[in-house]
C-alpha positions as CSV (number, residue, x, y, z in Angstrom):
1,X,0.0,0.0,0.0
2,X,1.4,3.4,-1.0
3,X,1.4,6.4,1.3
4,X,-1.4,8.1,-0.7
5,X,-3.5,4.9,-0.5
6,X,-2.9,4.8,3.3
7,X,-3.8,8.5,3.6
8,X,-6.9,7.9,1.5
9,X,-8.0,5.0,3.6
10,X,-7.4,6.9,6.9
11,X,-9.3,9.9,5.4
12,X,-12.2,7.7,4.4
13,X,-12.3,6.1,7.9
14,X,-12.2,9.6,9.4
15,X,-15.1,10.8,7.2
16,X,-17.2,7.7,8.1
17,X,-16.5,8.2,11.8
18,X,-17.4,11.9,11.7
19,X,-20.7,11.1,9.8
20,X,-21.6,8.4,12.3
21,X,-20.9,10.6,15.3
22,X,-22.9,13.5,13.9
23,X,-25.8,11.3,12.7
24,X,-26.2,9.9,16.2
25,X,-27.5,13.2,17.5
26,X,-31.2,13.7,18.0
27,X,-32.9,15.5,15.2
28,X,-30.2,15.0,12.6
29,X,-31.9,14.1,9.3
30,X,-28.8,14.0,7.0
31,X,-25.2,14.8,6.6
32,X,-23.4,15.8,3.4
33,X,-19.8,16.3,2.6
34,X,-19.0,17.9,-0.7
35,X,-16.0,19.5,-2.3
36,X,-15.9,23.2,-3.0
37,X,-17.3,22.7,-6.5
38,X,-20.4,21.0,-5.0
39,X,-19.5,17.4,-6.0
40,X,-20.9,15.1,-3.3
41,X,-18.2,13.1,-1.5
42,X,-20.5,11.4,1.0
43,X,-24.1,11.8,1.9
44,X,-26.6,10.1,4.2
45,X,-29.6,11.6,2.4
46,X,-31.7,9.0,0.6
47,X,-33.1,11.0,-2.3
48,X,-30.2,11.4,-4.7
49,X,-31.8,14.1,-6.9
50,X,-32.6,16.2,-3.8
51,X,-29.1,15.6,-2.6
52,X,-27.6,17.0,-5.8
53,X,-29.9,20.0,-5.8
54,X,-29.2,20.8,-2.1
55,X,-25.5,20.3,-2.7
56,X,-25.5,22.8,-5.6
57,X,-27.6,25.4,-3.8
58,X,-25.6,25.2,-0.6
59,X,-22.3,25.4,-2.4
60,X,-23.5,28.6,-4.1
61,X,-24.8,30.0,-0.9
62,X,-21.6,29.2,1.0
63,X,-19.6,31.0,-1.8
64,X,-21.8,34.0,-1.6
65,X,-21.6,34.1,2.2
66,X,-17.8,33.8,2.0
67,X,-17.7,36.7,-0.5
68,X,-19.8,38.9,1.8
69,X,-17.6,38.2,4.8
70,X,-14.5,39.0,2.7
71,X,-16.2,42.2,1.4
72,X,-16.9,43.4,4.9
73,X,-13.4,42.6,6.1
74,X,-10.8,41.3,3.7
75,X,-8.8,39.8,6.6
76,X,-11.8,37.7,7.7
77,X,-13.2,34.4,6.5
78,X,-16.4,32.4,6.8
79,X,-16.1,29.7,9.4
80,X,-19.7,28.6,9.9
81,X,-23.2,29.3,8.5
82,X,-26.4,28.5,10.2
83,X,-29.8,28.7,8.5
84,X,-32.9,28.0,10.5
85,X,-36.5,27.9,9.4
86,X,-39.6,26.7,11.2
87,X,-39.0,23.1,10.2
88,X,-35.3,22.7,9.5
89,X,-31.9,23.9,10.5
90,X,-29.0,23.7,8.1
91,X,-25.5,23.9,9.5
92,X,-22.7,24.6,7.0
93,X,-19.0,24.3,8.0
94,X,-16.8,25.3,5.0
95,X,-13.2,24.1,5.1
96,X,-10.3,24.6,2.7
97,X,-11.2,21.7,0.4
98,X,-14.6,20.5,1.6
99,X,-17.9,21.7,2.9
100,X,-19.7,19.8,5.7
101,X,-23.5,20.2,5.9
102,X,-25.8,18.9,8.6
103,X,-29.6,19.0,8.1
104,X,-31.6,18.7,11.2
105,X,-35.0,19.1,12.7
106,X,-34.5,21.6,15.5
107,X,-37.9,20.8,17.0
108,X,-37.1,17.1,17.6
109,X,-34.7,17.9,20.4
110,X,-37.1,20.3,22.2
């Protein structure tokens, strides 16, 4: 096994562990990890078409939010984005190469 294969295997294991940990929380309906271009790396959502649509829209929204933060202060960067409606809460954590999204029902834990 080459170093990159070992790294890939450890990265995949880390992704799986992270998704399992997040998914175990009350109210979590789905977890998506996508690259900065919106390509889905891993998702627990069942509806594949809805997953693609949400991934594209959230990638665009994350890019716009990042641009606003940079516009307000060029030395700052977006670290977290939270969107809450009556029925859902979407948590977005953009990293350098990937975007982690958690979709949850905020009323389930109340």
